N, C-alpha and C positions, 0 to 999 in steps of 0.2 A: 593496453596495446591494440586488444579488438577494437574498442572504445574509437584509439586514436583512427585507425582504417576506415571506420564508420565514416566520423566526422570526414577525412580525407574526401572518402568516395562523396558525399553528399556535397563538399566543395567542387570538385572537379564535372559533377553533376552540372550543377549552375555555372560552371565556368564553360565546357565545353557545347558547343549548341547541338541538337538534336538532328544525327544524319538527314531525319526525313524532313526536316525544318528547312536543312540547306538547299533541297531540291523543291519543295513544297512548301511555298509560301503564304502565309496564313493573311487571310483579309476579312475586314469585317466593317460594315456600317450600318448605320439606323435603317438606312434604306433595304437591310437585306430582313426586314421584319415587313411584312405586306402591310397593305392598308388594315383600316379597325375590322375592316367587314371579313378581310380573309389573315386572319392573325399569323400568316406565314406557315405556307404549305409546307415548307421543309423545317422550319422548327417545329413543327407542329406534329408531323408522320412521326416523330418520336418521343414525343410528349405524352400518344395512347390517350388523348381527351378527345369527345366527338363535340364537333364545332357547334352543332345545333343545342349543347349544351350552356355555352360559353353566354353569359350575362352580359359581360363586360370587359374590357382588358386596360392595362394600365402598364407604362415603362416607368423601371428605375435603375436609375445611374447612380454607382459608387465611385469616388474619386478622389483618392487624397492628391491635392493639388499644389501641394509642397510650401509650406510657409515662407522660403525666402524670395520664392518665386515671384512673389509679388512687387519686387523692387526692380523687376526685368520687365519693359515693356513688349520686348517681343515673346517673351515668355507668356507673359501675361493674355497677351494675344492668341495664343495659341491654346492656351486653357480654358480663356473664356470661348472660342470657338467650340470645342469639344463638350463643352458643358450644355452651350444653349443651342447647337444641332442636332445632339442627341434625340431631341423630340421628348426627355422623358418630364414623366408628370410630377415624380417625387425623386429629387436629387438630394445624396447624401454625400456631404464632402466633412473630409479629414486635413487637418492644418492650417486651417484657415485663422483669421487674425483681424484686428480692426480694419488694414489697408486693403485685404482681399474682402472685406464685407462691402465696403465702400465700392469695390470696381464690380460687386457682383449686383447692387441694388438696383441699378440701372436698367440693365437687362433683364433682370430678373420682373422688374413691375411690367416692362413691355410686353413679356410672354406669358405674363396672368400667374405669376407665381406671389399670389397673395397670401400667402400663410410661410413665412420665415422666423427661423428662429437661429442664431448664433450663439456658441460658448466660446468665448475669447479666456485664454491662460490669463491668471490673475498676476497683476503685479508684486513683488515683493516689499512689505513694510518690516516694521521691527519686531512683530509677533509670530512672523514666518516666512521662508524664503519665497522669490518667485516661482510661477510655473513654468516648465518647460517651455519654452514658444513654438513648438511644435502641436502642443496640445489643445489647439483651438479643434472646434466642431462646429457644423452647419447642418439644417435640411429645410431644404427648400421644395415646397408643395404649392400646387392647383388646386389640394382639397385642403378643409378645414384641419387645424391641428390643434388635439387638445391631450390633456395628462404628461404635457413636455415635464422632462426629468433629467437632470445631470446627474451621474454615479461617477463619483471620485471612490477608486479602489485604493489610493496609497495609502491609508490608515488601517485599511482590512490585508493587504493582499504587499508583503515583503518586495519590493522590485518592481512596484507596478508605477507608471509613470503620467499615464494620462487617461481622462475619463471616458464615459460612455454616454450617449445621449439616446432617450428613450421617448417614443410620441406612439400617438394614436392617430391614424390617419384617419377620416370620415368622409368615403365616397357617400354622395347623394344619388342611391342607383335609378331615381325615378326620372331625374335628367340626363342620364347618360344611355337607357338602354328603354326600349319597348316591352321588351320580355318580362320586366318584371313580373313575377306573382303579384297577385292583389294583395294589400296589404303592407308589403316589405316596402322600407323607407330608405334606410343608410347602412350600411356595411363599414364595420371598424378593423382598422387592420393595425395592431400590433409592430412596432418597429424600433428595432437597437442599430443606434449607427455606433460602431468600436471602432476603436485603434487600440491595438493590443501590445506588449513590452516589445519592442523591437530587438532584433537578433543582435545589438550591439551592449558592450559594457555602459554603465552610466557615463563614462567619460568619453565616450563616443568610438572609441576602438574595438576591433574584431578579431576574433583568433578562430580559429579551425572549431574549438568547442565552444563557442560561445551561444550560437544558435541553438546546442542543446543543452545546456547550462540553463539559457532561458525561457526554454520551453515551460516549463513547473509553474513559471510565473504567470505566462499565458493562458494556461490549462485555470490556475485558480483566479484569474480574472474573469473568464466564461461560467465557471460554477458559482462565483460570486456574483454575475448578472442574472443569472438564471436565478438564483436563490434568492435577489434582492426582489426581483423583480415578481417573482412566486408569492411574496411575504406579504400580508396585506398589512402589514406594521412594518413595511421596509423608511429607512432612514436616509433613504436620498433626498436630494436637495429637491421637491419636484413645482411645479407651479400648479398643479391642481393633485388629485386622487392618484395613487400608484394602480399600476396595472398588475394584471393577474396571470400572464402568460404573452408571448412573443410569436407573431407570424411570420415577421421576416428578420435575419440579423445580418446586416451589409457592413461593409468597411475593410478596413487595414488589419487582416489577422497578423500580419508579419511571419506567417508561416504556411507552407505551403500543403498541399491535398492531405499529406500524411502525418502532420503536425499534431499534437496531441489536443489542443482547444478543440479544432474541428473535427478529430475522431471521436471526443466525448460528446459532441453536440449532433454528429449523425449516427453512430453507434448507439449511445446511450439516450439519445431523448429524440431521435427517429427525424432530426434536420438531413434536407436534401440539399448539396452545394450544388446551384446553377452553373458555376463554372465547371465542375467534373461531370456534370449531366451533358454540358453542349459544347464547351470548349477542349480543342484537340490539347492532350497534355504538354505537347511541344509549345504551346503558347505562354510564354510569360506577362507577368503583368507589372513588372518594376524591374527595370534596369540599375547595376550598381557599378560604376566605371570606378576602379581603381590602378593604382602604380601610374599614375601621370596618364590616366586614361585609355594606357596601352593593353587594359584588359578588361571585360565586362563581366558580372555576374546578373545572369538572367532566373528569377525569381518567381511564381504564381502566389504573390501575398495577397492578393482582393480577392473576395469571395462576396457573395450574396446565397444566404442560407434560406430553404423556408419549410415549412411543416405544411404536410397534407392532412389539414385537421379543417374542421368546420368552424367559419369566421362567426363573430358577433354581429346579429341585427336585429336592428331596431325595427318594429313594426310602428303602423301609422299611430297605432293606438299606446305607444310607450312603453310596449315590453320589448324584452330582448330573448331572441331563440336564435339556435344555431341549426341552420337549414342549408349556407351557401359554403362552398369549399374552393379555398384557394388553389391555381397550378402554375407553375412554372411554365410558360410555353417557349421559353426562348432565352438563350443569352449568348452574347458577344461581347470580347474584349476590342473595342473602337480603335483601328489601325488608322496611321498617318499622324500619331501622336507620341511615335517613339522617341523622338529625340528634339529638342528646342522648346520641351514644353515643361509638364512635371519630372519627374524619376519615374513614378507611375503612371499606369495606362488606365484608361475611362473602363470601366465594365457596367454594361447594360443589359437588364433582364425584363423580360416583356412576361408577365403575370396576368393570368385569366380568373374572374369569379365565375364560378360554375355554379349549376343546379346540381343537386343529387340525382 
């Protein structure tokens, strides 16, 4: 009985708007991040970073663009605007498909996203059923990508339905900053793009208890991601050598701030959720209308997590050292795309590469 009331309480919290949100409406646009030389006074003031120590900044966008939205011209127009007006240097997308890839390519090329990788759901054959259509993923980057890999959890985690995409972004520091210490060349940022198990049954239905009952699956997926990335003998389907740790994990976690997967990453592994760090709890990243659009659930499902650890940096002599640190300088949920676009909203974070 106690569990039932807990499930009911969680449901009502998603259904009823926060009273503060009624009177104090959230607003955020990429323009709220100041210029590259002034990395955002408002955001930076709460990140406790000395501006003089910042060598370089980059912006990352995470956005579940909804696989069925690719067939709607009005929705695709808004979604593409949200993506390419964000100013992000690295873009993590969930629920892509071949139609979305075609729609994205022209704008991506024009904005110098020279490094792009799409993973599309496989079609079925006599040996295996088709992948779920919402399982596509992509990364678009203005920096070189290497060690791209797709991790399929469906064989290891019962109830898992979507893969994860991992890669390393290689930022040539000397091209972007005049303050780089002599001898340093490139910084390597290890990234995972995730789409964890949705809080629905496999047939698409959902009950009060579904989010709670699927929570262990999301936790197992995250543990599997970390375990396989950390393992030198990882069995992932990779285009190159596997990675050994992740600096940033972003995507659709399908759970809110207190979910088991997010709690494991933050409490056990020391990751910091940029959404929790900078975005008021009243602001959702996903809306789900039901009962013929009479009611709407509001959830915080999309997150970008980062580690306050030293980064891998290559020297001009070809050696690898660890002496620069990653810091999140700001995060926001881009407003203006709550309706008529995806059911999710784009999350934008600014990161700095900082001297120790």
